C-alpha positions as CSV (number, residue, x, y, z in Angstrom):
1,M,-19.6,18.8,85.2
2,L,-19.8,15.8,83.0
3,F,-20.9,17.8,79.5
4,E,-17.0,19.6,80.1
5,K,-15.6,16.5,81.0
6,L,-16.4,15.1,77.7
7,K,-15.4,17.9,75.7
8,A,-12.1,18.0,77.1
9,D,-11.9,14.1,76.4
10,R,-12.7,14.9,73.2
11,I,-10.7,17.4,71.8
12,Q,-8.1,15.1,73.6
13,A,-8.7,12.4,71.1
14,M,-8.4,14.7,68.1
15,K,-4.9,15.7,69.4
16,D,-4.5,11.5,70.0
17,K,-5.7,10.7,66.4
18,D,-8.4,8.7,68.2
19,T,-11.1,8.3,66.0
20,L,-12.7,6.1,67.7
21,K,-13.4,8.3,71.0
22,K,-13.8,11.0,68.4
23,G,-16.8,10.3,67.1
24,L,-18.2,8.4,70.1
25,L,-17.7,11.2,72.5
26,G,-18.5,13.7,69.6
27,V,-22.2,11.8,69.4
28,I,-22.2,11.9,72.8
29,I,-21.9,15.1,73.5
30,G,-24.7,16.2,70.2
31,D,-27.7,14.0,72.3
32,S,-26.5,15.6,75.5
33,S,-26.9,19.1,74.1
34,K,-29.4,18.9,71.6
35,D,-32.2,20.9,74.1
36,D,-29.7,22.2,76.4
37,K,-26.7,23.9,75.2
38,N,-24.8,23.5,79.1
39,P,-26.8,20.2,80.3
40,D,-26.6,19.1,84.3
41,D,-25.2,15.9,84.8
42,T,-28.7,13.8,85.0
43,I,-28.9,14.4,81.0
44,V,-25.9,13.2,80.0
45,L,-25.5,10.1,82.1
46,A,-29.3,9.1,81.1
47,I,-27.2,9.5,77.3
48,L,-24.7,7.6,78.6
49,K,-26.7,4.5,79.1
50,S,-29.2,4.9,76.4
51,F,-26.5,4.4,74.4
52,L,-24.7,1.7,76.5
53,K,-27.5,0.1,75.9
54,K,-27.5,0.3,72.4
55,N,-24.3,-1.1,72.2
56,A,-24.7,-4.3,74.5
57,Q,-27.9,-4.7,71.9
58,A,-25.7,-4.0,69.3
59,Q,-22.8,-6.5,69.8
60,V,-25.8,-8.8,70.4
61,D,-26.5,-8.7,66.7
62,V,-23.1,-8.3,66.0
63,G,-22.1,-11.7,67.5
64,E,-25.7,-13.8,65.9
65,A,-25.3,-12.2,62.6
66,N,-21.3,-13.0,62.7
67,M,-20.6,-10.4,61.1
68,E,-16.4,-9.0,61.5
69,E,-15.1,-9.4,64.5
70,L,-13.4,-5.8,64.2
71,Y,-16.8,-4.4,64.1
72,L,-17.6,-6.5,67.7
73,D,-13.7,-5.2,68.7
74,D,-14.8,-1.2,67.9
75,L,-18.2,-1.9,69.8
76,V,-15.8,-3.3,73.1
77,K,-13.8,-0.4,73.2
78,E,-16.9,1.7,73.0
79,E,-18.5,0.3,76.0
80,K,-15.4,0.7,78.0
81,I,-15.5,4.6,76.7
82,I,-19.0,5.6,77.8
83,E,-18.0,3.5,81.2
84,S,-15.3,5.7,82.1
85,Y,-17.7,8.4,81.9
86,L,-20.3,6.3,84.7
87,P,-20.5,6.4,88.7
88,Q,-19.3,3.5,90.2
89,Q,-22.1,0.7,90.8
90,L,-23.2,0.1,93.7
91,T,-22.8,-3.8,94.4
92,V,-25.5,-6.0,95.5
93,E,-24.7,-6.2,98.9
94,G,-24.5,-2.0,98.9
95,L,-27.4,-1.6,97.1
96,R,-29.0,-4.1,99.8
97,T,-28.0,-2.0,102.4
98,A,-28.8,1.3,101.4
99,V,-32.4,-0.4,101.1
100,K,-32.1,-1.3,104.1
101,Y,-31.3,2.2,105.8
102,A,-34.1,3.4,103.6
103,V,-36.5,0.8,106.1
104,E,-34.4,1.5,109.3
105,F,-33.5,4.9,109.5
106,D,-34.8,6.7,106.9
107,G,-38.7,6.0,107.5
108,A,-39.8,4.3,104.1
109,T,-42.7,2.4,104.6
110,N,-43.5,1.6,101.1
111,M,-42.1,1.3,97.4
112,G,-42.1,5.1,96.5
113,D,-39.7,6.2,99.5
114,V,-37.6,3.4,99.0
115,M,-37.2,4.8,95.3
116,K,-37.5,8.1,96.4
117,Y,-34.7,7.4,98.5
118,L,-32.6,5.8,96.2
119,K,-32.6,8.4,93.8
120,A,-31.6,11.4,96.1
121,N,-28.8,9.3,97.9
122,H,-28.0,7.1,95.0
123,E,-29.3,8.6,91.4
124,G,-27.5,6.4,88.9
125,R,-25.4,3.9,91.0
126,Y,-27.5,1.0,91.3
127,D,-30.2,-1.1,89.1
128,G,-34.1,0.4,89.3
129,K,-35.0,-3.5,88.6
130,L,-33.0,-5.2,91.8
131,A,-33.4,-1.9,93.8
132,S,-37.0,-2.9,93.8
133,Q,-36.9,-6.5,94.0
134,M,-34.8,-6.1,97.5
135,A,-37.3,-3.3,98.6
136,K,-40.5,-5.8,97.9
137,E,-38.4,-8.8,100.1
138,I,-37.0,-6.2,102.8
139,L,-40.6,-4.3,103.4
140,G,-42.0,-7.7,103.9
């Protein structure tokens, strides 16, 4: 379970005196367990993706404001930490293959069917906007 891995890694970060990782994982654990003491992977993945989005925006903001390079370095390190917990994303070609499979072999006849197939079989491993565009192309 991803939540347990985060907690174990936070303890290891404390032992390693890695304050950046310890702090980041502490916030992610806190946000993930706000409503449920043992959240499932879906909730934790949603929190991680949210943090990754916020981190990307913070990197843009820091770059535009010409702030300290040190802060930007920390944001890049945080990004790498967050990404290490996310599932491997499908390549563009892999996503196209999955969409084609949904249409040709799984019987998907509309956008909803394709997205339902992707969610059931590739949850958290694809870009929804790109999948939607591909489904429109393939469905014709």
